[in-house]
DOLORO-355610 format. One record per atom (N, C-alpha, C, O): x, y, z; residue in one letter. Coordinates in steps of 0.05 Angstrom, whole numbers, plus 5000, padded with zeros to 4 digits. Layout:
# DOLORO-355610
XYZa ...
//
This chain:
# DOLORO-355610
257452662149x 259152572127x 258152302116x 257552122131x 257952282090x 256952032077x 259051812081x 261451862079x 258051572086x 259951342089x 261451292063x 260351332041x 263951222065x 265551162041x 264850882030x 264050712045x 265150852004x 264550601991x 266950421993x 269050491983x 266850192007x 269150022011x 270049881985x 272349791983x 268249871965x 268849741939x 268349941917x 266349901902x 269950141913x 269450341892x 269350211865x 271150061857x 267250271850x 267050171823x 265749891821x 265249801799x 265249751843x 264049491843x 261149511836x 259649651849x 260249361816x 257449361807x 256349081809x 257548891800x 253949051821x 252548801822x 249848831807x 248349021813x 249248661789x 246648661776x 245648381772x 247248201766x 243048341776x 241848071774x 239448081756x 237948281754x 238947861741x 236647831724x 235647541726x 237247361728x 232947501724x 231947231723x 232347111695x 230947181676x 234246931693x 234846801667x 235646511672x 236546441694x 235446351652x 236346071652x 234945911675x 236045711685x 232545991682x 231045851703x 232145911731x 231445761750x 233746111734x 234846191760x 235346491760x 234546621741x 236746591780x 237646871779x 240546871771x 242246741784x 241247031751x 243947061742x 244947331753x 243747541750x 247247321767x 248447561779x 251147611767x 252847431765x 251647851758x 254247931748x 255348151766x 254048351771x 257748101776x 259148291793x 261748371778x 263248191770x 262248621775x 264648711760x 265448981770x 263849141781x 267949051766x 268949311774x 271249401756x 272649241743x 271549661755x 273749781740x 273750081744x 271950191757x 275750211733x 276050501737x 273750651724x 273050871734x 272750551702x 270650691687x 267950551692x 267450351680x 266350661710x 263850521718x 261950511694x 260350321692x 261950711677x 260150711654x 260850481635x 259150351624x 263450441632x 264350211615x 263549951628x 262749761613x 263849931654x 263049681667x 260049631664x 259249401658x 258449831668x 255549801665x 254749711637x 253049541633x 256049831617x 255449761589x 256349471583x 254849331569x 258649391594x 259549121590x 257748921603x 257148701592x 256748981626x 254848801640x 252348761624x 251248541622x 251348981613x 248948961596x 249448781572x 247648621565x 251748801560x 252448631537x 252748341546x 252048161531x 253748301570x 254148021580x 251447891585x 251047661580x 249448051596x 246747941599x 245547871572x 244047671570x 246148031552x 245147971525x 246247701515x 244847551501x 248847641521x 250047391514x 248547161527x 248246951515x 247847191552x 246446981567x 243646931554x 242846701552x 242347141546x 239747101533x 240146961506x 238446801498x 242347011492x 242846871467x 243446581472x 242746401456x 244746521495x 245246241502x 242646091507x 242345861500x 240746231520x 238146121525x 236646051499x 235445851496x 236946241480x 235646201454x 236945961439x 235645841422x 239345901446x 240845681433x 240045411445x 239645221430x 239845401472x 239845141485x 237445071502x 237144851512x 235545261505x 233245211523x 231345001511x 230745001487x 230544811528x 228444621520x 225644731527x 223644601521x 225544951540x 223045071548x 222045281528x 219845391531x 223645321507x 222845511486x 222645361460x 224445231450x 220245371448x 219845221423x 221445341400x 221845211380x 222345591403x 223945721382x 226945691385x 228445801370x 227845541406x 230745511409x 231845321388x 230445161377x 234445341384x 235745171364x 235644881374x 235244691358x 235944831400x 235844561410x 233144441406x 232844201400x 230944591410x 228244491406x 227844401377x 226544211372x 229044561359x 228844481331x 230344221326x 229244051311x 232644181338x 234143931335x 232443701346x 232243491333x 231343731370x 229743521382x 227343441365x 226543211366x 226243631351x 223843561335x 224543441308x 222843311296x 226943491298x 227543411270x 229643191268x 229743061247x 231343161288x 233742991284x 233242691282x 234942541273x 230842601289x 230242321287x 229742251257x 229942021249x 228942451242x 228242401214x 230542471195x 230842351174x 232042671202x 234142771184x 236642861201x 236442911225x 238842871187x 241243001199x 240843301198x 240443421176x 240843431221x 240043711223x 242643881225x 244243841244x 242944071207x 245244261209x 244844441233x 242644531238x 247044491248x 246844651272x 249044861272x 250944841256x 248745061289x 250745271291x 253345171302x 253344961316x 255545301297x 258145221309x 257945221340x 259245051352x 256445401351x 256345421380x 254945181392x 255945061411x 252645101381x 251244871392x 252844611386x 252844431403x 254044591363x 255544351356x 257944311376x 258444091384x 259244531383x 261444511402x 260544411429x 261844241441x 258244511439x 257144411464x 256544121463x 257143971482x 255344031441x 254743741439x 257243571437x 257243351448x 259343671424x 261843521423x 263043491451x 263943271459x 262943711467x 264043691495x 262443491511x 263543321525x 259743491508x 258043311523x 258543021515x 258642851533x 258942971490x 259342691481x 262042591491x 262342351498x 264142761491x 266742671501x 266542601531x 267742411540x 265142771545x 264842731574x 263342471579x 263942321598x 261342411563x 259742161567x 261541921564x 261341731579x 263441931545x 265241711541x 267141681565x 267541461575x 268241911574x 270141901596x 268941811622x 270341701639x 266341851626x 265141771651x 263241531648x 261441491665x 263641381627x 262141131622x 259141181623x 257641021635x 258241401611x 255441451610x 254241591634x 251741631635x 255841661654x 254841801677x 253642081670x 251742171682x 254842201650x 253742451639x 252642391612x 253942281594x 250042461608x 248742381583x 246542581577x 244642611591x 246842721555x 244942931548x 242342821537x 240442971533x 242242561533x 239642441524x 237842371548x 236042211546x 238442491571x 237042431596x 234142531596x 232642461613x 233442701577x 230842831578x 228442651581x 226742711597x 228242431567x 225842251571x 225642161600x 223342131610x 227842111613x 227742031642x 226842271659x 225142231677x 227842501654x 227042741669x 224142801666x 222742881685x 223142761641x 220242791636x 218642581652x 216642651664x 219542331652x 218142121666x 217942171696x 215842131708x 220142271708x 220142321736x 218742591743x 218242651766x 218042751723x 216643001727x 218343231736x 217343441742x 221043191736x 222743411744x 222843641724x 223243871731x 222443571699x 222743771678x 220643991681x 221244221675x 218243921690x 216044111692x 215244161721x 213044261726x 217044101739x 216544161768x 214044021779x 212644121796x 213443781768x 211243611778x 212343331783x 211543141769x 214043301803x 215343041807x 213442821815x 211342861828x 214142581807x 212542341812x 214442101813x 216642111802x 213441891826x 215041641828x 214041451806x 211841351808x 215641401785x 214741241763x 214640941770x 216140851788x 213040801756x 212940511760x 215340371747x 216540491729x 215940141756x 218239991746x 218039951716x 220039971701x 215639881706x 215239831678x 215640091661x 216640081639x 214840311673x 215240561659x 218240621655x 219040701633x 219840561675x 222740591673x 223840411651x 225540491635x 222940161651x 223939971631x 223240061603x 224740021584x 220940191600x 220040281573x 221740521564x 222240551540x 222540691582x 223940941575x 226940911572x 228141031555x 228140741588x 231040711589x 232340661561x 234440771556x 231140501544x 232340451518x 232740711501x 234340721482x 231240921507x 231441171493x 233641351503x 234241551491x 234841271526x 236941441539x 239641311536x 240341111549x 241241411517x 243941311512x 245341511494x 244341561472x 247541621503x 248941821487x 249741711460x 250241871441x 249941451457x 250741331431x 248541361410x 249041311387x 246141431419x 243941471400x 244341741385x 242941781365x 246241911393x 246642171381x 249042151362x 251242081371x 248642211337x 250742201317x 251542481309x 249842631299x 254042551313x 255042811306x 256842781281x 258742621281x 256342941261x 258042941237x 259643201236x 258443411230x 262243191243x 263843431245x 264243561218x 264543811217x 264443401197x 264843521170x 262443681161x 262743901150x 260143571165x 257643711156x 256443881179x 254644041174x 257443851203x 256443981227x 253443941230x 251844121230x 252743681232x 249943601234x 249643421258x 251543301269x 247043401267x 246343221289x 244043041279x 242243131266x 244242781285x 242142601278x 241742401301x 243642311314x 239142331306x 238542131326x 238241861312x 236941841291x 239341651324x 239341391312x 236841231317x 236441021305x 235141331335x 232641191340x 230441381350x 231141591360x 227941311346x 225741491355x 225741511386x 226741341400x 224641731395x 224241781423x 226541911437x 226441971461x 228741961423x 231142081435x 230642391437x 229442511419x 231442511458x 231142791462x 233442891480x 234142771500x 234643111472x 237043221486x 236143441505x 234543611500x 237443431529x 237143631549x 239943721557x 241543561567x 240543981553x 243244081560x 243244221587x 244944391592x 241444141605x 241344261631x 243844211648x 244344361666x 245243991641x 247643931656x 250144081648x 252244061660x 249944251627x 252244401617x 251444681608x 253144851605x 248844721603x 247944971591x 248545221606x 249445421595x 248145221633x 248645461649x 251645521648x 252445761647x 253345311649x 256145361647x 256945491621x 258645681621x 255845401599x 256445521573x 255545811573x 257045991563x 253245871584x 252246151584x 254046331601x 254646551593x 255046221624x 256846381641x 259446441625x 260446661627x 260446241611x 262946281596x 262546491574x 264246661569x 260246491561x 259646691541x 259546971553x 260547161540x 258446991577x 258347251590x 261047351597x 261747581594x 262747171608x 265447241616x 267047331591x 268547531592x 266747191569x 268147261544x 267347531535x 269047691525x 264747601537x 263847861528x 264948081546x 265748291537x 264948041573x 266148231591x 269048281584x 269948511584x 270548071580x 273348101574x 273748251547x 275448421545x 272148181528x 272248321502x 271848621504x 273048771489x 270148701523x 269548981527x 271249121548x 270549331557x 273448991555x 275449121572x 275249081602x 276849191617x 273348921611x 273048861639x 275048631646x 275048431633x 276548671667x 278548471675x 278048351702x 279348161710x 276048451717x 275448351743x 272448311745x 270948511746x 271548061746x 268648011746x 267947741756x 269647561756x 265547701765x 264447441772x 261647421760x 259947601763x 261147201746x 258447141735x 257446891749x 258846681748x 255046901760x 253946681775x 251146621766x 249446801764x 250646361759x 248046271751x 247246031767x 248045801760x 245746061788x 245145841806x 247645731819x 249145881832x 248145471815x 250445341827x 252945361809x 254945221815x 252845511788x 255145531770x 256145821769x 254646011767x 258845851770x 259946111769x 262746101757x 264045891756x 263646331748x 266346361738x 267346641745x 265846831744x 269946661752x 271146911759x 273546971742x 274846781732x 274147231738x 276647311727x 277747541744x 276147701754x 280347541747x 281547751764x 280847701793x 280847481803x 280247921807x 279747911836x 277748121844x 277248311829x 276648091867x 274848301878x 276548541888x 278948501893x 275348771891x 276949011898x 278548971924x 277448881944x 281149031923x 282849021946x 283748741954x 285048701974x 283048541938x 283648261944x 285348141921x 285748261900x 286447901926x 287847761906x 286247541893x 287147391876x 283647521901x 281847311891x 278947401896x 278447611908x 277147251886x 274347281893x 273647071914x 274646851914x 271947151933x 271046971953x 268346851944x 266447001940x 268146591942x 265646461933x 264746271955x 266246171970x 262146231955x 260846071976x 260045801966x 259045771944x 260445601983x 259245331978x 256845301996x 256945352020x 254645221984x 252145191998x 252244962019x 253644772015x 250745002040x 250444792060x 248244602050x 245944682048x 248844342045x 246744162035x 244444122054x 242244052046x 244844172080x 242744152100x 241044402101x 238944412115x 241844612085x 240244862084x 239944992112x 237845092118x 242044982128x 242045102154x 243745352156x 244345442178x 244545452133x 246045702132x 249045672138x 250445872141x 250045432140x 252845392146x 254545382121x 255845172116x 254545592106x 256145602081x 259045642088x 259745742110x 260745552070x 263545612073x 264545782050x 263445772028x 266745922055x 267846102035x 270545982026x 272145892042x 271046001999x 273645911989x 274546131969x 272946271958x 277246151965x 278346341946x 278346221918x 278745981914x 277846401898x 277846311870x 278846541853x 277946761856x 280646471834x 281646681816x 281946551788x 283146341785x 280846691768x 281146601740x 280446311737x 281946151726x 278146231747x 277145961745x 274145951748x 272846151753x 273045711744x 270145671747x 269645461768x 271245281773x 267245481780x 266445291801x 263545221797x 261845401792x 262844971799x 260044881798x 259544671820x 261244511826x 257044691830x 256244491850x 253644361841x 251644501834x 253544101840x 251043951836x 250243841863x 251843731878x 247643881870x 246743791896x 243943671895x 242443721876x 243243521916x 240643391918x 238643551935x 236543451942x 239443801942x 237943951961x 236144171950x 234744311965x 236144211924x 234544431912x 232044321899x 229844441902x 232244101884x 230044001868x 229643701875x 231043531864x 227743641892x 227343371901x 224443341912x 223043541916x 223643091916x 221143031930x 221542791948x 223542641944x 219742741966x 220042521985x 217542341984x 215242441983x 217942081985x 215841881987x 216541692009x 218641562008x 214841662029x 215341482051x 218041522064x 219441322070x 218841772067x 221441832079x 223841802062x 226041862071x 223441722037x 225741692018x 225841942000x 223842021988x 228242061999x 228642291981x 229442211953x 231142041949x 228042331933x 228742281905x 229542551893x 227842731891x 232042571885x 232942831874x 232842831844x 232442621832x 233243071832x 232943091803x 235442991788x 235442981764x 237642931803x 240042831789x 239742531785x 239942371804x 239242451760x 238642181753x 241042041741x 242642161727x 241341781747x 243441621734x 242341531707x 240441371707x 243441621685x 242341541659x 242441241654x 240941141637x 244141101668x 244540821663x 242340651677x 241740431668x 241340751700x 239340601715x 236540731714x 234540601718x 236540991708x 234041131708x 233141231735x 231041351738x 234741181756x 234041241783x 235641481794x 237841531785x 234541631813x 236041851825x 238441741840x 238441531852x 240641901839x 243041821853x 242641831883x 241542031893x 243541631897x 243341621926x 246141641939x 248141571926x 246241741963x 248741741978x 250441991975x 252242031991x 249842161956x 251442411951x 249642651956x 247442671944x 250442831973x 248943081978x 249843301959x 248243461949x 252443311953x 253443521936x 256143441924x 257743301936x 256643541900x 259243511887x 260043771875x 258543891860x 262443871882x 263544121872x 266044071856x 267743921864x 266144201833x 268444171815x 269444451807x 267944641802x 272044481807x 273444731797x 274844661771x 276244461769x 274444841751x 275544791725x 276245051711x 275445261721x 277745051689x 278345301676x 275945441664x 275845691664x 273945291654x 271545411643x 269045311658x 269145101671x 266945461656x 264545381671x 263045161656x 261545011669x 263345141630x 262244911616x 263344651627x 261944461631x 266044661632x 267344421643x 266444371672x 265644141678x 266444571689x 265744531717x 262844441719x 262244271736x 261044561704x 258244491704x 257844201697x 256544051712x 258944121674x 258543851665x 259843641683x 258743431689x 262343701692x 263743511708x 262543481736x 262643271748x 261243701747x 259943671772x 257643481771x 257243311789x 256043491749x 253943301745x 255043021741x 254042821752x 257043001724x 258142741717x 259342601741x 258842361746x 260842751758x 262142631781x 260042561803x 260442371817x 257942721805x 255842661824x 254642391818x 254242231836x 254242331792x 253142071784x 255241851785x 254741631794x 257641911777x 259841721775x 260641621803x 261441391806x 260341791823x 260941711851x 263541821861x 265441861845x 263741861887x 266141981899x 268641801895x 270741911886x 268541551902x 271041391900x 272241381872x 274641431868x 270541331852x 271441311824x 272441591814x 274541601801x 270941801821x 271642071811x 274242161823x 275942271809x 274542121849x 277042211862x 279442051852x 281642151850x 279041801846x 281241631836x 282041711808x 284341711801x 280041771791x 280641811762x 281042101754x 282642151736x 279642281767x 279542561757x 280742771775x 280943001767x 281442701800x 282442901818x 284943041808x 285543271815x 286542901792x 288943021781x 288343221759x 290043391752x 285943211749x 285043401728x 283543641739x 284043861731x 281643581757x 280043791769x 279943771799x 279743541810x 280143991814x 279643971843x 276743891848x 274944001836x 276343691865x 273643581871x 273143581901x 274943561917x 270543621907x 269643611935x 266843481936x 265043571922x 266543281952x 264043141955x 263043181984x 264543172003x 260443221987x 259043192013x 257342942011x 255442931994x 257942752028x 256642492026x 254542452048x 254942542071x 252442322042x 250342262062x 251242022079x 252841862069x 250142002103x 250841762120x 249841512106x 247741512094x 251441302108x 250841052094x 248440912104x 246940782089x 247940922131x 245740762142x 243840942158x 241340932153x 244841092176x 243141262194x 242641522181x 244441692178x 240141572173x 239441822158x 239742062176x 239842292165x 239942032202x 240342262220x 243242312226x 243842502241x 245042142216x 247842172222x 249042412208x 247742542191x 251542482214x 252842712202x 253642672173x 254142442164x 253742892158x 254742872131x 257842842132x 259042912152x 258942742111x 261842702110x 262942842085x 261842812063x 265142982088x 266443122066x 268942972058x 270642902075x 269242922032x 271742822021x 272443001997x 270743081981x 275043061995x 275943251975x 278643171965x 280243041979x 279343251941x 281943201930x 283943401943x 283143611952x 286443321945x 288443501958x 288743771946x 289543961959x 288043801920x 288344061906x 285944241909x 285844451897x 283944151925x 281544331928x 282344551948x 283544491969x 281544801943x 282345021960x 281344991989x 279144901993x 283045072007x 282245072035x 280245292040x 280345502028x 278445252059x 276445442066x 277745692079x 279845672092x 276545922074x 277446172087x 276146192114x 273846252117x 277746132135x 276646122162x 275745842169x 276045662152x 274745802193x 273945532201x 271745422184x 269845562178x 271945172177x 269845042161x 267744932180x 268244762196x 265245042177x 263144962195x 261544732186x 260144602202x 261644672160x 260044452150x 261344182159x 263844172162x 259743982162x 260843722170x 262643602147x 263743392150x 
//
């Protein structure tokens, strides 16, 4: 006798997109409808890439980066909305989130996976080009203009979240009510997994020892920014790809920051912003708005245990929490 399927109608599909693997899980009574909706959702993610990728010379963002220092560049409603969200967040976090970070990411070599330790003078030369106030948005004309040369926008801190939201919207439009879309450390769910009242999502172990924890999530988005995926070491010092736009240096002391929000654009951007802004300030100012969870590095002894601090509204782990 063939084994029964414990999750009838559940479909998982993955594709290499957005510089990572995007996985869509969905289920419904009509499997053909689900499969068709998933295909359409992947098409939405590809359109998001065409909108915001800095690795594609034909993307709309690449066009803005090449032209906006000379002229006010008209942009699509979709790209303008993302830039508006990013600029509001920059103000709220005192510049901790800043889409003009690209010159710094280029300097450190993270953009092209060739990391290097820049000289102090190099940082001094680049920092004046990194400031969200250099970007002028005209809502009436829906244009973008850079106020000085050398400015370049990177939407890596919010782009995956936007793409996930677009995929969820397409699934919902096509009649799917239970799904999860995951792109690297960013995900969003609607409804629940088969036979459950929620989706079970995993938080990565910053030490990469397999000690993940599971938490419940329903009709919400979750994003984690961490120092454990993209980094290099010099003389025992770890330098991660998450840079403080105000100093030009990689953030120290934080291993991971997880944020839960209504949309993935919000969770993605706020996870980066709070990682840079720091645990004490973020928990004091924003915990009432978004559930937050930080994994902090030991302050002095690099071999000491990690420490977890979270807002009271962050979901409890399903089962014993094995991470420190």
